[in-house]
C-alpha positions, 0 to 999 in steps of 0.5 A: 688465449684471450676471449677476444682472439676467438670468433664470436658470431651472434645473431638475434633476429635482426642483430648480427654482431661480427668480431673475428680476430684469430690468434695467428693474426697477432703473429702476422702483425708482429711479422709486418712490424719486424720486416718493415725495415727491409723494404722501400715501399709498402703496397696496401691491397684493399678490396675495390668493393670496399675501398675504405672498409677493407683498410685495416686501421692498425696498419697506419701506425705500423707503417708510419712514414714509409712510402705507401701505394694503395691498390684497389684490387678486384676491380672486375667485381666493383662499380668502376665509376665509384672506384674512380671517385675513390681514386680521386678522393685518396689523392686528396688524402695524399695517398697514391692509389691504383685500380687493379684487376688481377684476372686480366692484369689491368693496372699492374704496370702502373703498380710497379711504375708507381712503386719504383717512383715512390722508392726512388729517393731512398735508392738514390740516397743509398747509391750516393753513400756508395752502396751498390744498386739493388732491386726495389723491395716492396711489402704487400699488406692487407686484410684477408681475402682481398686477393693478395695471392692472385695479385702477386701471381699475376704480377710475377707471371707465375703461380708463386703464391698460394691462392684460395677463396678462403681468408687466411691462405697465406700463413707466413712471409715469402719473397717473390721476384718480379722481373730483374729489379723488383722484389715483393715480400708477401705477408699474411692478411691481418684483421683488427681486434674489434670493429668499432663500426658494425657496418664495417664488419658487415661489409667485410662479411659480405665480401668474405674477408671474415670466415663464413664458418663464424657467420649466421649465413641466413641473417647475413644475406638478409642484411645484404639483400636489404642493401642491394634492394635499396641501391640496385633493385633492378639488378636483384629483380633481373638476376632472380627473374622476380615479378617484383621485389618484396619490401621485406628482405626476409620475404625477398630471400624466400622469393629467391629460394622459391624461384631457384628451386631451393625447396624442402619437402612440403614446398618449404623454402630452404633458406640456407641454400637460397642464402648461399646462392645469393652470397656466392653470386654476389661475391663472384659478380654474377649479381652485378658490380657493386662498390658498397663504400660511398666516397665522401661528397 
């Protein structure tokens, strides 16, 4: 296997180089290409916390002119106002977009209704040629850990797809029926070989789209705290009951660790334990609701 197919974490002080492209993603990309002709519409799932950074640029040339619906999943973890601005911006890009919460089902009815509308012309043309009416067929695509399995299970009303909090749970393709006239083809999550913008790689690591086993967790969380302290200092201060926020993110991590009792012998802060707490609470929404991608003004 070529070197670029291996995870390559590097950390040198403030430097955090993130690349992640395991070999099975090559196979997953090929699977999407081969089965695209079977579907009427593509549903592209992205993380509502990263409406642009969680979009795989490799998907565009694969999908081509196939009708597409963009689903901003995990809306329950994102800033609702910023997400609404993203919906407006995607419309200016001639992209249909819907906000979805796969926990309570918000937005799911709009997903199926929009997908049916996008597929209507193709199905009408088929019937005009004398072909029998059939269900709308949609392919689900997206990067790892944007909640595809939870989305599918909520949409189908049963635990059809495997779910998990680790990227890459879905290994192969599977068809799922949604009611009588809607079928979904699930596909594995696909990342791209190289993040040209290091900011994109960082944001994907923050949300868990890249496996934590490839990360320097302490350094990652220091970078995360830098962002959060800049955009929402009050949320960080309130969550960790700090009298004030240190200017330095390393000191902030130490302060959080001390406050949460992450101490080793000699009252030394266990930075890794503190970092894991911050990362878990950010990803679960306990630290607050954030959308880290800002729409263009």
